[in-house]
N, C-alpha and C positions, 0 to 999 in steps of 0.2 A: 723810850726804853725804861721800864720800871725795874726796881730792885726789890725783891721780896725775900722774906725769911721763911725757910722751909718749916720751921717749928710753928709758924702761924698758918701754914697751908693745910697741914694734916695730909689726908689722902686726895685732896681735891686741888691738884695743880692745874693752872691754866694750860690750855692747849699749846700756847706759844712759850711755855716755861723752859728754860735751859739751866740745868745745874752747872755752876761754875766753881764748885768747891774742890777740895783736894781730891786727887784721883782722876781729874780731868785735865786736858791740855791747858786750860786757863786757871787752874787752881793756884793758890798763892803758896809758893815754896817757903815763904818766910813765916815764922811763928812768933806771936806776941810773947814777950818775956825773953825767950832765947835770942831773938833777933832785934829786940827793941820794943818801944811802946806801940800802941795801935797806929798812931799817926806815922811813926817811923817805918813800921812794917809796910804800910800802904804806900809810903813814898818809895821804899825800896822796890816794891812790886811794880810801881809805875815805871821806874827806870828799867827793871827787868823786862817788862812787857815791850817797852819801846825798843830795847836792844834786840829782843827776839823778832820783832817786826822788821827792824832794820837789817837783821841778818837773814831774813827770809826763812825763818824756822817753819818747816812745812806743817807741823802739827798745830802750831799757834795760828798760822795763817788760815788753815783749813777751818779751825774752830771759829775764828773771828768772822770768816766769810759766811758761816752758817747762821749768823745772827741777823735779825731784821730790826727795823726801826720800832716795831711793835713787840719785840721779844721781851719776855720777863726774865731777868737774871735772878736766879735763886741761889742764895747763900745762907749762912747761919748767923749773920751779923745784924742785918737791918732791924731797927732803924739806926743802929750804931754805924759809924763810918766803916766802909767796907772796900775791899779791893775791887769789887764789882763796879765801883764808881770809875776806877781807872780803865776798866774794860769798856764801859760806856763811852768815856772820853776818847779812847783810842779808836773805837769803831766809828764815831762821828768824824774823827780826823782822817782816818785812813781807808775805811772799808765801806763807805756808802755805795760805792760803785764796784765792789768786788775786789778780787786780788789782782789778776792779770787782765787788765782791761785793754781791749783793742780799740783804738780810736777810729773815728770815721774818716773818710777820704773824699776828696772832690777833685774835679778836673782843674788842672792848672789854668789860671786866668779867669776862673769863674768868681762870682761874688756871693756873699751870704744872702739868704732869702728869708731867714727866720729870726732875725734880730741878734745873731751872734756878733761878738766883738771882732771887728776886722783888724787883723794883726799884720803889720807891714814893716818892711825895712825902711829906715829913715836916715837922716844925717843930723848931727848935733846942732846944726844951724837952724833946723826946723824949716827948711826950704823944700816943700812938698810939691815939686814941679814935674816929676816924671814917674812912669811906671806905676806900681801899686800905691806909692805915696801920693801921686796925683789923684788916684781914685779915692784914697782916704780923705783927701782935702775936699774933693768935689761932693762926696756922697756920705762920708762917715764921720764928719766932725773934727778932722785933724786941724789943729790951729797953727798958723804960721808962727815961727819962732820957738815952737815946742818940739824938741827932737826926741824925747823919750817919755813913755808913760801913757796912761789912760786919758782919753779925751772924748768929748761929746756926751750925748745922752741916748739911752736906749730908745728906739732900736737903731739909731744912727750914731754908733760909737765905735771907737777904734783904740788900738794900742800900738805905739811906735817903739820899735827896737832899733837902736842906732847901729848901722853897719858902716857909716862914714863919719868923719869928724867935721868940725866947723868949716874947714876949707874943702870939703868934699873928697878928701883922701880916704881911701879904704882903711878901715880900722883893722888892727891885727886880730887874729881869731880869738885870742884870750880875752880881749876886751868885748868882743861880740858874745863870747860864752858868758861873761859876767852879766851882760845885759839880759841875755836869755834867762839866766838864773834869777834875776830880779823879776822878769816877767812871770816865771814859774811861781815865785813867791806870791806875787800879786794874784795870779789865777787861783792859787790854793786858798787865799784869804777871801775870795769872792765866790763861794760855792753856787750862787744862783746864776752866774754868768757862764755862757758857752762861747767858745773862741773859734774863729775861722782864720786859719793861717795861710798867708801867701808863701811863696818860696823866698823867705827872708834871707837876704845876703847872697842869693844865687842868681840875681838879675844884674842890675847895674853894678853891684859890688863885685861880682865875678867869681864868687866862691862856688865850688862844686857841691852838689847835693850831699855827697857822702861826708863832706866836712861839716856841714851845717845841721843836717837833719838829726844826727845823734845827740846834738846839744839839747834838744827838746824832750829827751826821754824822761826828764824829771818833772815835766808839766803834768797836770791832771788829765791824763790821756782820755778818760771817759767823757770829758767835756770839751774836747778839741776835735776839729776837723782839719786834716792836713792835706796838702797837695799830693795827688796820687803817686808821683815819683818818689816820695819819701817813705812809702810803705816798707820797702825792703830794708830800710835802715832803722825804722821804729819798731818793726815786728820781726826781729831775727827769729828764724825758725829752727827747731831742733832737728828737722827732717826725720822725725819719728812720729808714728801715729799708733793709736791703740785700736785693736780689733776685739770685739766681744759680742756676746749674744746669749739669749735665753735658750734653754734646752728645747729640743723638738722643733727647731726652725725648719720651715719647709725646704724641700730639696732645691727648688729654683733659687731661694735665697742663699743657700749654701754655695751653689754654683756661682752666683753673683759675687759673693764674698771672695771666692778664689780669683775671679777675673779682676776684681778691684785690687787685690793684692798684687797681681801680675802687673797691672798698669801703674800702680804706685811705686813698685820697685823700679820699673823702667824710668820713673821720674826721680829716682834717688832716695826714696823713702825707706825707712826701716820699720818693720812691723813689731809691735809689742803685744804679746798675748799671754795667756795664762796656762797653756798646756792642757786645756780641757778637751773634751770630746766635741763633736758637732761643729759649732761655730768657730772655736779656736782652731780646730784641725782644718776647717775649710779655708780660713785665712792663710794658715801655714802652708797649705798645699800650693799656693800661688806664688811663693817667694822663697828665696834662699837666705836673704838678709833679714834676720829676725832676732828678737830678744824674747825668750820664752821664760816667763817668771813662774816658777813652781813654788807651791806653798811648803813643800818639804822634798828632800831627795827621793827620787823614784816615784813621784806622784804620777799616776796613770802609766807607770812603766817607762817614764821619760827620763832622759839625761839632759841636763842643761847647766851652763855655767852659773845661772841664776836660780839656784835651788834652795834658797832659804829666805825667810822674811825677817827683815831687821826689826829691832825693838821700836825704832822710830816709826817704821811703817805701821806697826800695830797701834801706836798712839794716834797716827793720822786716821786710821780706820775707826778708832774709838771716837774721834771727833765727828764722824759722819754717821756711823751706825747707831740707830736709836736704842738698841738694847745690847750693846757690845759686851757688857759685863756679865750678861746671862748666856753668852755663847759658850759652846764647848771649846776646848783647846784647839781642836782641828778646825772648827768653824772660824775661830779668831785668825788662824793662819790663812785660811781662804780669804777672809776679809782683808787681811794685811797684804796679800798678794795683789789686790786691786789697787792699793796705794802705789805699788811699783809699776803696775801696768799703766797707770795714768801719769805718774810723776817721775818714772824712771828709776834706775838702780840707786841713784843718789838722792832721790826724792826732791831734787832741785832742777830737774830738766823736764818740765811738763811736755806731754805729747802735744803736737800741733792740733790734732783733732781726734775724735773718737768716731769710728764707724761701728754700728751695732745693729742688732735686730731684737725687738721684743714685741709680743703680740699687741701691746697697747700703744706702740709708737712713741713712748716717752723720750723726751730729749732734754728735760731739765728736772731738778729736784721736786718742783711743785707738781709735776705731772706723774710722778712715780706712784704706782698702785700695786695691788696684789699681783697683777699679771706681769709686772715688770720683772719679777723673779730675781735671780741672783745677779743680774746685770745692774740692779738698782744702785749699788754702791759705786760702781764705775761711773754711771751717769751722774749721780749726785756729786761725786768728787770732781768730775769734769766741769759740771755746772758751777761749782764754787770757785774753780780756778779760771772761769771764763773761757774754757776750752770748747770750741764748737762741737756739737754732737749731731751726727747724721744717722738717723734711725731708718733702716731700710724698709721698715713697715710703712713709712710715709712715701707717697707716690712721687714727691718732688725731692727726695733725699739726694739722689744722684745728680740731679740738676743743680742743687745748691752746693754740693761738694765740688762739682766742676767749676762753678762760679767762684768758690773760695780759692780753688787752686789756680784760677785764671786760665782754664783750658776749655775747649769746646765740649759741650755735653754729648754723651753717647759713648 
């Protein structure tokens, strides 16, 4: 990730260039002189950025998730020290795998096949004689007498998390939580490793899944595979989905949207839509429970409790739209509406998934083209937040949606 000075670029910016100056979500709010020296201002920015990430600021997270390893950060400082250095550091630390990363899952009792670290529950005596611990000893390099930590060599390696003490008495939950925290720290420090977790603490130690699984929420989820029974605890769902689509969708697609809305409502889902014609109306026709986000009161003659776009939603849209500052006031509000459609009224409750239709079948930011139309921003925002997109222009969209929901297709 390079840092470039806009004064040195002229009109020939690289295709992957991202302006991070003031006026953008990643701009430095601190000014040299007023707020300290250059070094002090950058230090304050680094603290500010970490606080925004920790607090899940939607605009900052959206902007950070839009960066790539080959992005060029453009500022007005380089080669002088610059706040873009803090952006690069934060991206490397927090955003290599996106914002809301859903982990992989495997059948309970299976073993890793691709060199992942085998993570198992142990005792502090390091006696690996039963259950997953015996598997770790036999096949993944667990050493007798070692009750916690990383052992072995790739691809036969493992990590022990103690759930019992030296006398094989079950440890209290707070001590297991502390050990899980140490595992999460180790996993974060080893970005090249992937981890295959057993039902740590839920076998011989006797804890229930709902007590143990949430302890692992702080692990690098993108590099972990968890036992399938833990999914419900590691992926809490908002039970809301976004419905959207390009204009002039074919009539069969509109009818399909209505049927999808009916079935999802029967499963307890709430629709989020934008109060538009065609596709929005088709989704709305299939359900009573819905959140209709309007860009302004009276849009399309509609009445809704969600009839305004927050300033924060506009900043989120600015982080995604490539030419936001050139949009008209009305177009900005329409873009901001998409922030609410995907992230909710508070911008902190992401939809579980997006169902849409565009002629090109785009399902991620990299696939967006001219034919994607006005649905592009919703797709890009969902992609940045690791929200699954099911584009009905693809023949397998309904099958994949059914699999994600865990219901039979059809």
